[in-house]
C-alpha positions in Angstrom: 0.1 0.2 0.1 2.7 2.5 1.0 4.7 1.4 -2.3 0.8 2.3 -4.5 0.6 6.2 -2.4 4.3 7.4 -2.8 4.2 6.5 -7.0 0.9 7.9 -6.5 2.2 11.5 -4.6 4.6 11.7 -6.9 2.8 11.7 -10.1 4.4 8.7 -12.1 1.3 6.4 -12.3 -1.0 9.3 -13.6 1.5 9.2 -16.7 1.8 5.6 -17.0 -1.1 4.2 -17.5 0.7 0.3 -16.9 2.0 1.5 -13.6 -1.5 2.5 -13.1 -2.0 -1.1 -13.7 0.1 -2.5 -11.3 -1.1 -0.5 -8.4 -4.4 -1.2 -9.5 -3.6 -5.3 -9.9 -1.7 -4.8 -6.0 -4.7 -3.5 -4.6 -6.7 -6.2 -6.0 -4.6 -9.1 -4.8 -4.1 -7.5 -1.6 -7.6 -6.5 -0.6 -8.9 -9.6 -2.1 -10.9 -8.9 -4.7 -12.8 -11.4 -6.9 -14.6 -10.1 -10.6 -17.3 -7.7 -10.1 -17.9 -4.3 -9.1 -20.7 -6.2 -6.1 -19.6 -5.8 -2.5 -19.8 -9.8 -1.2 -22.3 -8.6 2.0 -21.6 -12.2 3.6 -17.9 -11.2 4.3 -18.5 -8.0 6.1 -18.4 -5.8 2.7 -14.6 -6.5 1.2 -13.5 -3.8 -0.7 -14.7 -3.7 -5.2 -13.3 -3.3 -8.2 -14.9 -0.1 -7.2 -12.7 0.9 -4.0 -9.8 0.4 -6.4 -10.9 2.9 -8.7 -11.5 5.5 -6.1 -8.3 4.4 -4.9 -7.0 5.4 -8.2 -8.8 8.5 -9.0 -10.0 6.7 -11.7 -13.7 5.7 -13.2 -14.6 2.3 -12.5 -14.7 1.8 -16.2 -11.7 2.8 -16.9 -9.7 0.7 -13.3 -10.9 -2.3 -15.0 -9.3 -1.2 -18.5 -6.3 -0.5 -16.3 -6.0 -3.8 -14.8 -6.6 -6.0 -18.5 -2.6 -4.7 -19.7 -1.4 -6.1 -16.6 -2.1 -9.1 -19.1 -0.5 -8.1 -21.8 3.5 -9.3 -22.6 5.9 -6.8 -22.0 6.8 -5.4 -25.2 3.5 -4.6 -25.5 3.2 -2.9 -22.1 5.8 -0.5 -23.4 4.2 0.5 -26.5 1.8 1.8 -23.8 3.7 3.5 -21.7 5.1 4.8 -24.6 1.9 6.3 -26.0 1.8 4.3 -28.8 -0.5 2.0 -28.4 -4.2 3.0 -26.3 -5.2 2.0 -23.1 -8.2 1.0 -24.2 -6.2 -1.4 -27.2 -3.9 -2.4 -24.8 -7.0 -3.5 -22.7 -8.4 -5.6 -26.0 -5.2 -6.8 -27.0 -5.6 -8.7 -23.4 -8.1 -10.7 -24.4 -6.8 -11.7 -27.4 -3.2 -12.9 -26.2 
């Protein structure tokens, strides 16, 4: 959490979608977020994708798209980081790969 907050505070995550993707996926793993946006009421309201979106300052749909970038091969991640491949195109490529 501290690393994610430091990167966010320095502003690096705002300019690099791959860094923001890594933060979002770290939070997903750390908080134990499952697929979907609904909170699990049986477990006392476990965190969900909307909570991740709030933390990183993105709309929920963008957060879901960013989280898909984490699964891209390194070559495509570099293209997204360099701005040569958009996040929407990159997210759709993660399904194909």
